N, C-alpha and C positions, 0 to 999 in steps of 0.2 A: 734550232730557231723555230719560234712559234709563228704560224700564219694567222693573221687577224682578219676577220670579215670587215667589209667596208662600212657596215652600220647603215642606219636609215637616215635619209635626207630630212625627214620630218622632225627628227630630234634636234636639228641644228637651229631652228627657230628663225624669227624675223630679222635679227641682226645679221645672220649669215646672208640672207637674201639681199639685204641692203648693201652690204660690203661687196658681194659678188657682182651685183648689178651695176654698181659704181665702177667696178673693174679698174681701179687705180689705187696704187699704194705709193705715194710720192711719185717718183719717176717710173716705177715698175707698172707694167700692164700685162695681164694674162691673155695669151693668144690660144683660143680653143682649137684652132686648126693644127697647132704643133704641140699643144699641152706644155707650153713654155711660158715662163715669166720673162718679159723683155724689158730692157732698159736702153735708153739712148741719152747720152750725157755729153755735153761739150765742156772741155776743160783746156785752157791754154790754146784755143784755136783748133783743137782736134776734137772730132766727134767719135765717141766710143759707143759701139753697139754690143750688147751682151745678152745672151739667152741662158736661162736656168731651166733645164728640162725637168719638169715635175715627174714624168714617167720614170726617171732615174732616181727619184727620192723615195724608194721603197723600203729603205732601212734607215735607222738613226745615223749610222756611219755615213751613208751616202748623202743624206740631207746636211749633216754637219760638214762634210767635204765641200758641198756647194757654198755654204756660208763662209767657210775659210777661203775658198777660191775667190769669192767676191771681195772679202776683206783685204786680200793681198793685191787687188787691182789698184793701179795708180789713181784711177778716177773715182774710186769708191770712198765715200765719206761715211761717218757714223750714221747719218740719216738714211743713206742708201741701204746699209746693212740692217738697221732697225726696220725699215719699210719692207725689206725682203722677208724678214722673220714674221712680220704681221701678215704679209701676203700668204706665206706658208700656212699660218694658222687659219686665216679666213678661208682659203681655198681648200686645204686638206682637212681642216677641222680637227681639233683635239690632237695635235701632232704628238705631244708627249704620251698621251694614252695609246695612240695608234702605233707608235714606233718604239717606245722604250719604257712603257709602264712597269714600275717596280724593278727597274734595272734590267729587264729582259730585252733581248735583241729580237724585236718583232719584225715580221715582213708584212708589208701592206700593199695591196693591189691598187696602187694609185691610178693606173690607167683605167681600170674598171670604174673606180669611183668618179673620176673626172668625166668619163664618157656617159655614165648613167645619171649623175646628179648635177655636176657643175655645168658642163657644156650645154645641156638642154635649157638651163635657166638663162644662160647668156644668149642663146639663139632666140628664145622667146622674148627677151628684153630688147634685142636689136630689131626684131620684127615689129614689136610694139612701137619703137621709136620711129621706124620707117612709116608705119601706118599713121602715126600722129603728125608726121611731117607733110603728108599728102593733103 
């Protein structure tokens, strides 16, 4: 297995910042405290809460496992699955290149990437919103 460096945040560009700062993909929301994508959905009078832990998405097999775990949930519709895939791409960036480029089974230090690049952007964004509200 090849270990891939996390890459540079600057290479992601303004679209990355916009998507992360919005922090919403359909019903999915990223929680920087847990490094999880969270969804809450009501269906038939029942509320479903589900977390996808990005720290565990360090290989293509593990990421694909999460996609299929969600796909088989009673509450998950096609939009929920598509939104989850878009969230993976926006948050983790270049998922195909980072996890399975050229058919290789790559290992990606997701926790390091989230801690160094994604979480600080969200903290900065929430502090800016609080400052604007005062």
